[in-house]
C-alpha positions in Angstrom: 20.3 -30.9 47.8 19.7 -30.6 44.1 16.0 -31.6 44.6 15.7 -28.9 47.3 17.2 -26.3 45.0 14.9 -27.4 42.2 11.9 -27.0 44.6 12.9 -23.5 45.5 13.3 -22.6 41.9 9.8 -23.9 41.2 8.5 -22.0 44.2 10.1 -18.8 42.9 8.6 -19.4 39.5 5.2 -19.6 41.0 5.8 -16.3 42.9 6.7 -14.6 39.6 3.6 -16.2 38.0 1.5 -14.9 40.9 2.7 -11.3 40.5 2.5 -11.3 36.7 -1.0 -12.9 36.8 -2.2 -10.4 39.3 -1.2 -7.4 37.2 -2.6 -9.1 34.0 -5.9 -9.7 35.8 -6.2 -6.2 37.1 -5.2 -4.6 33.7 -7.6 -6.9 31.8 -10.6 -4.9 33.1 -11.9 -7.5 35.5 -13.2 -6.1 38.8 -10.3 -5.7 41.1 -11.8 -7.9 43.8 -12.1 -10.8 41.4 -8.6 -10.4 40.0 -7.0 -10.1 43.4 -8.8 -13.1 44.8 -9.0 -15.3 41.6 -5.4 -15.2 40.5 -4.0 -16.3 43.9 -6.5 -19.1 44.1 -5.6 -20.4 40.7 -1.9 -20.2 41.5 -2.4 -22.0 44.8 -4.2 -24.9 43.0 -1.4 -25.1 40.4 1.2 -24.9 43.1 -0.5 -27.7 45.1 -0.3 -30.0 42.0 3.4 -28.9 41.6 4.1 -29.8 45.2 5.1 -26.3 46.3 1.9 -25.1 48.1 -0.1 -26.6 50.9 -3.8 -26.2 50.4 -4.3 -26.6 54.1 -3.2 -23.0 54.5 -6.5 -21.9 52.9 -8.4 -23.2 55.9 -7.1 -20.1 57.7 -8.9 -17.8 55.2 -12.4 -17.9 56.8 -10.9 -16.8 60.1 -9.1 -14.0 58.3 -12.3 -12.8 56.7 -14.1 -12.9 60.1 -11.3 -10.8 61.6 -11.6 -8.2 58.8 -15.4 -7.9 59.1 -15.3 -7.7 62.9 -12.4 -5.1 63.0 -13.8 -2.1 64.9 -11.4 0.2 63.1 -12.6 -0.7 59.6 -16.2 0.1 60.7 -15.1 3.8 60.4 -14.7 3.4 56.6 -18.3 3.4 55.5 -19.1 6.1 58.1 -16.4 8.4 56.7 -17.5 7.6 53.2 -21.1 8.5 54.1 -19.9 11.8 55.6 -18.0 12.7 52.4 -20.8 11.7 50.0 -23.4 13.6 52.0 -21.4 16.8 51.9 -20.7 16.4 48.2 -24.3 15.7 47.2 -25.7 18.5 49.4 -23.9 21.0 47.2 -22.5 22.8 50.2 -19.3 23.4 48.3 -21.0 25.7 45.7 -22.3 28.0 48.4 -19.0 28.1 50.2 -17.1 29.0 47.0 -19.6 31.6 46.1 -19.3 33.4 49.4 -15.5 33.0 49.7 -15.0 34.3 46.1 -17.0 37.4 47.0 -14.8 38.0 50.0 -11.6 37.5 47.9 -12.9 39.6 45.1 -12.9 38.7 41.4 -9.1 38.7 41.0 -7.3 35.7 39.6 -5.4 35.3 42.8 -8.5 35.7 45.0 -10.4 33.1 43.0 -7.5 30.6 43.0 -7.0 31.0 46.7 -10.7 30.5 47.2 -10.7 27.2 45.3 -7.6 26.1 47.3 -9.2 26.9 50.7 -12.5 25.3 49.7 -10.8 22.2 48.4 -8.7 21.9 51.6 -12.0 21.7 53.6 -13.7 19.5 51.2 -10.7 17.1 51.0 -10.7 16.9 54.8 -14.3 15.9 54.7 -14.5 13.6 51.7 -11.1 12.0 51.0 -12.3 10.6 47.7 -10.1 11.8 44.8 -12.5 11.2 41.9 -15.5 12.8 43.7 -13.4 15.8 44.8 -11.8 16.5 41.4 -15.2 16.2 39.5 -16.9 18.5 42.1 -14.1 21.1 41.8 -14.4 21.0 38.0 -18.2 21.6 38.2 -18.0 24.3 40.9 -14.7 26.0 40.4 -13.4 25.8 36.9 -15.7 28.3 35.2 -15.3 31.0 37.9 -11.5 30.6 37.7 -11.5 31.1 34.0 -13.9 34.0 34.2 -11.5 35.6 36.8 -8.7 35.6 34.2 -6.8 32.5 35.3 -5.1 30.9 32.3 -6.5 27.5 31.5 -3.4 25.4 32.3 -2.8 26.7 35.8 -6.6 26.4 36.5 -6.6 22.8 35.4 -3.4 22.1 37.4 -4.8 23.7 40.6 -8.0 21.7 40.4 -6.2 18.4 39.8 -3.8 19.1 42.7 -6.5 20.2 45.1 -8.5 17.1 44.3 -5.8 14.9 45.6 -5.4 16.7 49.0 -7.9 14.2 50.6 -5.2 11.5 50.5 -3.1 13.3 53.1 -5.3 15.8 55.0 -7.1 14.0 57.9 -9.6 12.7 58.5 -8.8 10.7 55.4 -10.2 7.2 54.5 -6.8 6.4 53.1 -5.1 7.1 56.4 -7.7 4.9 58.2 -6.8 2.0 55.9 -3.1 2.7 56.3 -3.5 2.7 60.0 -5.1 -0.7 60.0 -2.4 -2.2 57.9 0.6 -0.4 59.2 -0.4 -1.2 62.8 -0.7 -4.9 62.1 2.5 -5.2 60.0 4.6 -3.1 62.4 3.6 -5.2 65.4 4.3 -8.5 63.6 7.6 -7.2 62.2 8.8 -5.9 65.6 7.9 -9.2 67.3 9.9 -11.2 64.7 12.8 -8.8 65.3 12.7 -9.6 69.0 10.7 -6.7 70.3 7.7 -8.4 72.0 6.2 -5.2 73.3 6.2 -2.7 70.5 4.4 0.6 70.8 0.9 0.5 69.3 0.3 2.5 66.2 -3.2 4.0 66.0 -5.1 5.9 63.3 -5.0 8.9 65.6 -1.2 8.8 65.4 -1.4 8.8 61.6 -3.9 11.7 61.6 -1.6 13.7 63.8 1.4 12.8 61.7 -0.3 14.0 58.5 -1.4 17.4 59.8 1.9 19.3 59.4 2.8 17.7 56.0 -0.7 18.4 54.7 -0.8 22.0 55.8 2.7 22.5 54.5 1.6 21.3 51.1 -1.4 23.6 51.1 0.8 26.5 52.1 3.2 25.8 49.2 0.3 25.6 46.8 -1.0 29.0 48.1 2.4 30.6 47.7 2.8 29.3 44.2 -0.6 30.6 43.2 0.1 34.0 44.8 3.4 34.5 43.1 2.6 33.2 39.7 -0.8 34.6 38.9 -1.0 38.3 37.8 -1.5 41.0 40.5 -3.2 43.5 38.3 -6.4 42.1 36.7 -10.0 42.9 36.5 -11.9 42.7 39.8 -15.5 42.5 40.5 -16.9 44.6 43.3 -17.0 42.9 46.6 -20.4 41.6 47.3 -19.6 40.9 51.0 -19.5 44.1 53.0 -20.3 45.0 56.5 -21.5 42.8 59.3 -24.2 41.1 57.2 -21.7 40.1 54.6 -19.3 38.6 57.1 -22.2 36.8 58.8 -22.9 35.1 55.4 -19.2 34.1 55.2 -19.3 32.6 58.7 -22.6 30.9 58.0 -21.3 29.3 54.9 -18.0 28.0 56.4 -18.5 27.6 60.2 -20.8 24.5 60.1 -18.5 22.4 57.9 -15.4 23.7 59.7 -16.9 22.8 63.1 -17.7 19.3 61.8 -14.1 18.7 60.7 -12.7 20.1 63.9 -15.1 18.0 66.0 -14.2 14.8 64.1 -10.5 15.3 64.0 -10.2 17.0 67.4 -12.1 14.2 69.1 -9.6 11.6 67.7 -6.4 13.6 68.4 -7.6 14.5 71.9 -8.3 10.8 72.7 -12.0 11.6 73.4 -13.3 9.2 70.7 -12.0 6.3 68.7 -11.8 6.7 64.9 -15.0 4.8 64.6 -16.9 6.9 67.1 -15.6 10.1 65.5 -16.7 8.8 62.1 -20.2 8.2 63.5 -20.1 11.8 64.8 -19.0 13.0 61.3 -21.8 11.0 59.6 -24.5 12.5 61.9 -23.0 16.0 61.5 -23.0 15.6 57.7 -26.6 14.4 57.7 -27.6 17.4 59.7 -25.7 19.8 57.5 -27.2 18.3 54.3 -30.7 18.5 55.7 -30.1 22.1 57.0 -29.3 23.2 53.4 -32.7 21.8 52.2 -35.0 23.0 55.0 -37.0 26.1 55.8 -36.1 28.3 58.8 -38.2 26.5 61.4 -36.8 23.1 60.5 -33.2 24.5 60.5 -33.6 25.5 64.1 -34.3 21.9 65.1 -31.3 20.6 63.1 -29.1 23.2 64.7 -30.3 22.2 68.1 -29.5 18.6 67.2 -26.0 19.6 66.2 -25.6 21.5 69.5 -26.8 18.4 71.3 -24.1 16.3 69.6 -21.4 18.9 70.6 -22.7 18.8 74.2 -22.3 15.0 74.3 -18.7 15.4 73.0 -18.1 18.0 75.7 -19.5 15.7 78.4 -17.4 12.9 77.1 -14.3 15.1 77.3 -15.1 16.4 80.8 -15.8 12.9 82.2 -12.5 11.6 80.8 -14.4 9.0 78.7 -16.0 7.4 81.8 -19.8 6.6 81.7 -22.1 9.1 83.3 -24.2 7.3 85.9 -25.7 10.1 88.0 -26.1 13.8 88.7 -26.6 16.8 86.4 -24.2 15.4 83.8 -26.4 12.4 83.2 -29.6 14.5 82.9 -27.9 16.9 80.5 -26.6 13.9 78.5 -30.2 12.5 78.3 -31.6 15.8 77.1 -28.9 16.3 74.5 -29.4 12.8 73.3 -33.1 13.3 72.9 -32.7 16.5 71.0 -30.0 15.0 68.8 -32.2 12.0 68.0 -35.2 14.2 67.1 -33.0 16.3 64.9 -31.5 13.3 63.1 -35.0 11.8 62.5 -36.2 15.1 61.0 -33.0 15.5 59.0 -33.4 11.9 57.6 -37.0 12.5 56.7 -36.0 15.7 54.9 -33.4 13.9 52.8 -35.9 11.2 52.0 -38.5 13.8 51.0 -36.0 15.7 48.8 -34.8 12.5 47.2 -31.3 13.0 48.4 -30.9 10.1 50.8 -31.3 7.3 48.2 -28.4 8.3 45.9 -26.2 9.0 48.9 -27.0 5.5 50.3 -26.3 3.8 47.0 -23.0 5.7 46.5 -21.9 4.9 50.0 -22.7 1.2 49.6 -20.9 1.0 46.3 -17.7 2.7 47.6 -17.7 0.8 50.9 -18.4 -2.5 49.1 -15.5 -1.9 46.8 -13.2 -1.2 49.7 -14.2 -4.2 51.8 -14.2 -6.5 48.7 -10.6 -5.5 47.9 -9.6 -6.0 51.6 -11.1 -9.5 51.8 -9.5 -10.4 48.4 -6.1 -9.0 49.4 -6.2 -11.2 52.5 -6.3 -14.3 50.3 -3.5 -12.9 48.2 -1.3 -12.3 51.2 -2.0 -15.9 52.5 -1.0 -17.5 49.2 2.0 -15.2 48.8 3.3 -16.3 52.2 2.5 -19.9 51.5 4.8 -19.8 48.5 7.6 -18.4 50.6 7.2 -14.9 49.2 7.9 -13.1 52.5 11.4 -14.7 52.8 12.1 -14.0 49.1 11.3 -10.4 49.4 13.4 -10.1 52.6 16.3 -11.8 50.7 16.0 -9.4 47.7 15.8 -6.3 49.9 18.8 -7.3 52.0 20.9 -7.4 48.7 20.1 -3.7 48.2 22.7 -1.0 49.1 22.1 1.5 51.9 20.3 -1.1 54.1 16.8 0.1 55.3 17.1 3.3 53.4 17.7 1.4 50.2 14.7 -0.8 50.8 12.6 2.2 51.7 13.5 4.0 48.4 12.7 0.8 46.4 9.3 0.5 48.1 8.5 4.2 47.5 9.4 3.7 43.8 7.2 0.6 43.5 4.3 2.4 45.2 4.7 5.4 43.0 4.6 3.3 39.8 1.7 1.2 41.0 -0.2 4.4 41.6 -0.5 4.7 37.8 -2.5 1.5 37.5 -4.0 0.6 40.8 -6.3 2.3 43.3 -5.0 3.3 46.7 -6.9 0.6 48.5 -5.4 -2.1 46.3 -1.9 -0.8 46.9 -2.3 -0.5 50.6 -3.6 -4.0 51.0 -1.2 -5.6 48.5 2.1 -3.7 49.0 2.1 -2.9 52.7 1.6 -6.5 54.0 4.2 -7.9 51.5 6.9 -5.3 51.6 6.2 -3.4 54.8 7.9 -5.9 57.2 11.2 -5.3 55.5 11.5 -1.8 56.8 9.2 -1.9 59.8 11.3 -4.5 61.6 14.0 -1.9 62.3 14.1 1.6 63.7 12.0 3.3 61.0 9.0 5.1 62.5 5.7 3.5 61.3 3.9 6.9 61.4 6.7 8.4 59.2 6.5 5.5 56.9 2.7 5.8 56.6 2.8 9.5 55.9 5.4 8.9 53.2 3.2 6.3 51.6 0.2 8.6 51.7 2.1 11.5 50.2 3.7 9.2 47.6 0.3 7.9 46.5 -1.0 11.5 46.2 2.0 12.4 44.0 1.5 9.4 41.8 -2.2 10.2 41.3 -1.2 13.6 40.1 1.7 12.8 37.9 1.4 12.7 34.1 0.7 10.8 32.0 -1.2 8.2 34.0 -2.3 10.0 37.2 -5.9 9.2 38.1 -6.7 12.8 39.0 -5.9 13.8 35.4 -8.3 11.2 34.0 -11.1 12.4 36.4 -10.5 16.0 35.3 -10.6 15.2 31.6 -13.9 13.2 32.1 -15.6 16.3 33.6 -13.9 19.3 31.9 -14.8 20.9 28.6 -13.3 19.4 25.5 -11.2 22.5 24.7 -9.1 21.8 27.8 -6.9 19.2 26.0 -4.7 16.7 27.6 -1.3 18.4 27.0 -2.7 21.6 28.5 -3.7 19.7 31.6 -0.2 18.1 31.8 1.5 21.5 31.5 -0.7 22.9 34.3 -0.1 20.1 36.7 3.7 19.8 36.5 4.5 22.7 38.9 2.2 21.1 41.5 4.0 17.7 41.0 7.3 19.5 41.7 5.8 21.0 44.9 4.6 17.5 45.9 8.1 16.0 45.4 9.6 18.9 47.4 7.4 18.2 50.4 8.0 14.4 50.0 11.7 15.1 50.1 11.4 17.4 53.1 9.5 14.6 55.0 12.1 12.1 54.1 15.0 14.4 55.2 13.2 15.7 58.3 11.0 12.9 59.8 10.0 15.2 62.6 7.6 16.8 60.3 5.5 13.6 60.6 6.5 12.4 64.0 6.6 15.5 66.2 2.9 16.1 66.6 2.0 12.4 67.4 4.8 12.4 70.0 3.4 15.5 71.7 -0.3 14.5 71.6 
């Protein structure tokens, strides 16, 4: 008995060593993938010599890696990343803000609301915090200051808007959460005796995040409207009459249609997330080329976009069944040919304008980072379980007051604090597999839990003094916008974030109603 207790103490010691070594490795400046994979490997070897870890478990690792790389859901990640990078590099946001600001006028309120509306659309199409914040600084900061918005609120609004991509679908973060939450929920429910749990899809998470995301944007807008001055200098409206409104529609409609097509096809069950991501990537390619082309070429690109929409419509009408004969098949063949021709022309245009290469490099870098962390986190999870970490976590969580709610609050606090030092991908693939089973084995809704995590991460990335969004802003903003000024400007938006987070916790239907009525 004493020997068994001593062995458990040694095992617990190695678990502590694993956690401390992991944080030390990440904070040391090593690439996250190397730290997340290297530390568990070293701890596993040391644990083997100490007699508390079976190296035979590592034979399961190749199968885990193969499962990750062949997961159809994760194939959506590089496609969504490509979609976001294309829209960012094509400088579509600048044109959209210019036209929207002309409609709103030159007032402080109008310019702030213009930036908020623009960032909502950009966040829905990119989902990358750093890229969105830097883009908003470059495009929106100077016009906001020129419109008379004080520097602190302008900085706070840009930082807050830059994090919207974490919660507004279609978000890469929600795709990754959907992959992990679905697996962890199924496993936890089966261990609890429910051998036929309801499947959790990325579409459910997208639907669950719609109302919280729009509620957050609404609160941002109300705050901006009531706090910025009403009487201020206004420039004459440049948009007037039918021609002006056509400019507005021309600037916003293509991007809006792309987002609606991607998100709508998923929520309607017409396309899987991976298929919708492919549609989004093609649409972003066409939009980026459209912005670079002359009128004649634009017509072909527009025809290609129309062809893609026709294919989506045919898929909807047919109920997802293959078209084998009749007018539908002929129409699908024509639409496919037009779309293919447009994509080829668009691709050549981006090559000729030297836009495709930096887009491809950026997409490969981001996607490689994501998959590297996922593969490394799989090794971490394997070693953690081999050391009995899953049982230790369950034992510690059961000692907390308030049961599942106590465990949920602790997990939320841990995720919030980790958001200061780790990227979202690292947190999702480290925390969710290790701590998620504690709360997902009961009656807690996995969609609600996922939306809470996404909103919590967004709040963490925005919170002084370590929020990532603040660092991204400082890296791109002028030197006279000092750190304390940025902190002061962002605090009201953090309060709004916490308010929405509390509302979701108290009223789970905000996240669960729409998926249940899809």
